[in-house]
N, C-alpha and C positions, 0 to 999 in steps of 0.2 A: 524535376519540380515536384512539389508536394501535390498529391492528386486531389485532395479534398481540403476544404478550408472552413469547416464548421466551427472550429475553435480559433479561428483567426483573431489575433489581437489579445488572446488570453495568455497569461503567464502561469505555467504549471510547475510545481516543485514536487519532485519524487524522492522520497527517502529510500535508502537501501537499494540504490539504482546501479550498483557495480556489476550486476549480473542477474540471472534468473528473471523472476517476474518483474522486479523493479525496472530493469533495463528494457524489458519487453513493453511495459506500460509506457515508459518514456518514448519509445519508438512509435507506439500507437498514437499517443497524444500529438507528437510532432507531425505525424502523417496527416493529422486533421488540422494542422495550421498553428497549433500552440507553440510558443517559445518555451522550451523545457529546460529546467534547471535540475540536473542529475546530482544527487548528493549521496555520499557514503563516507566511511572512514578512510577507505583507500582511494586517494585522489587520482592515482595513476589509472585505476580501473574505470572510474567514471569519466575521466578525460578520454579514454579510448572509446567508450560508448558514445560520448558526445561528438567526437570526431566522426564516427560512423554515421550518426544521424545527420550531421552537416553535409557529409559527402553524398548522402542520399537526397539532399535538397531541403532538409529541415533546418530548424534553428534550435541550437542547444548549447548549454554551458555546463561546466562541471564545477562543483564546489565540495570542499571537505566538510563533513558534518558527522559528529558522533552524537547520536540522539540521547545518549545517557548523560551527556554534559549539557545540562540545561542552559548554562551561561553562554553556549555557542548559538543557541537556536534563534533567539530574538535578533541578535546582530546580523545573522545570516539573512533573515527575511528583510531586514532594513537595507542591507547591502544590495540585495537583488532588486528591491523596489527603487533604490537610487540609481541603479545602472540600467535596468530594462523595464521597470514598472512593478506595481504591487502584484503579489501572488493572488490569483483568483481561484486556482485549483491546487489543492494539496492532496497528494497520494501518500498516505501514511503506510508505507510498505516495509520499512526496516523491521527485521525480526530475526530471532534465533530459534533453534529447534527445541532446546530444553530437554534433550534426551536423558533418560534415566528412570528406572523403576522407583516407586515410592520408598521402598525400604533402603534404597541405595543413594537417593538424592542428597547432595550436600547443601548446606545453606548458600554456598557460593553459586551453585548451579541454579537453585531456586531464585536467588536474587537476580542473577543475570537474565533469566527468562522474563521476570517482571520489570526489570529496569529497561530492557529494550522493547519488549512487546506491549507493555502497558504504560509505564512512566514516560517513555519516549513518545509514544503515540499521543498521550494526553498533552504533554507540553508543546509538541509541534502543533497540535490542533489549537491549543490556546493561543500560541504566538500568531498563527495564521488568522484566527478569528478576530483577535484584537486589531490586526492591521486591515482586515477586510472591512471592519466597522469604521475604523478611522479614515480609510481611503475612500469610502463611499461605495465600494464594490458590493458590500452587503446590502446597502439600501437599494441598489440597482437590481438586486435579486440574482447576482452573478456569483456569489460565494459558494464554493463546492469543496467539501472535505470528504474524502473517501478513505476509510480505514480498511486495511486488508486484514480481515479476520481469518476464518478457516472453518471447515466443517467440525474442527475440534472445539469450536465454540458451543456446539450443541450435540456432539457425538463423542463418545469415548474412543480415543485412539490408544490401544494398549501400549504400555510402556512409556507414555508421555504425559504423566499427570501434571507436571509444571507447565508444559505447553498448552494442554487442554484448559487448565485453570486460567492461564494468561489470556487465551483467546476468548474464553467465556467473559472475562473482564472487558475485553475490547468490545464485544457485542453489547454488553449493557452500557458501557461508556458511550458507545455510538448512539444508543437510544436516549441516554441522559443529555448528551450534548445537542442532539437533534431537537429535543423538547425545549431545552433552555435557550437555544439560539434561533429557534423558529421565528420569533418575533423580530429578530434582526435581519431575516432574509437569507440566512446561511443554511444550506442543505448539508446535513451530515449523515452519511450512509456508510454501509460496510458491504464489501464483497466477502463471501465465505466460500473460497474455492475448495474443491477436492484435491486429490493428489495430482499434481503436475510435476514432472521430473525437474528438479532444480539442483543447485549446488548443495542445498541443505539435505536432500534425501537421495541424491543420485547414487551414492555409494551403497546405500541400503537396498535399493531396488535392483542393483546389479548382483546381489547375493541370491543364493537359492531360496532363503526364507522370504526375501523381498519378492521374488518371482511367484512364490506360493500366495503371497498376499494379493498380488495383482490378479491371479487366477480366481481369487475369492470375490473380486468385485463383480457386480451384476453384468457388466459388459467386458470384463476380463481385459482391461486396458487402463493405461494412464491417460489423463486428459492432455490436450494440447493447450499451450498458453493462449492461442488464438481463440479458444472457446470462451475466454473471458472478455474479449474485445467489445462485444455489443453492449454488455452491461456496464463496462467501464465507461464507454462513451456516453451512454444514456445518463449515468450519474454525474458525468463531468460537464455536460452541456445543458442547453435549454430544456431538454426533456425532463430534467430533475426539478423543474419549477415547483411541482406539487409532491415531491418525494423527499421525505426527511425522516431520520430515525429508523430507517428500513434496513434489514439484513437480507441480502440476496444470495441464496445458495446456488452455486453452479458446480456440480460435482459428478456429473455423468451417472448419477444414481448410486454413488459409492456409499452414501450414508443411509441408504435404504436397508431395512433389516433383512 
């Protein structure tokens, strides 16, 4: 059985939940009693993650979603609302790495970083907010949108100019939406994680150069995904009643000079 029920009765939708932090966030929310909808382009991947959550005693469903296809987003939220209830928690996690030095970046690589990391975040947030308002969730003060930014939103990560620029955009977008939707009762905040080993960066940190980078961190280690749990749950639940437009950096000191 699920051990805690602080999010009992809430419906949470997580984008980019086929693995890494997205799948982790879905498990954490389900453990707290939320019914979680895991979304990603690869339906087979999120189906496997949803099955694992259900086998552990949680409630989860899997849906296919490409956040760069705006036409898919609204209908997905509507389908979820019709089947299990309106979404009150959105975890805007879908993202791409945007690797490439500035002199080498192609227009296609730049556009992909912004299409997924910024455009997808905005239109998922817009779709969620519209339905939170229409359903009365916002008026109840229960609307939660959490954008997954990065320390790249405020710290230069060498060799990742498109990624850094896109995450800086997510940070300012979070503040803008937090300000605009405050009167509706929707809390919009962002987590800015440091380096956690995921599918995006795992190959890099396995290299000699990646190991040198880890040794350059103040604590000479990568973070664990669990290090983000407390902040995620605070921003997802009642504790975020007076928190909006806020960026929370959790990076084990990695962005310290």
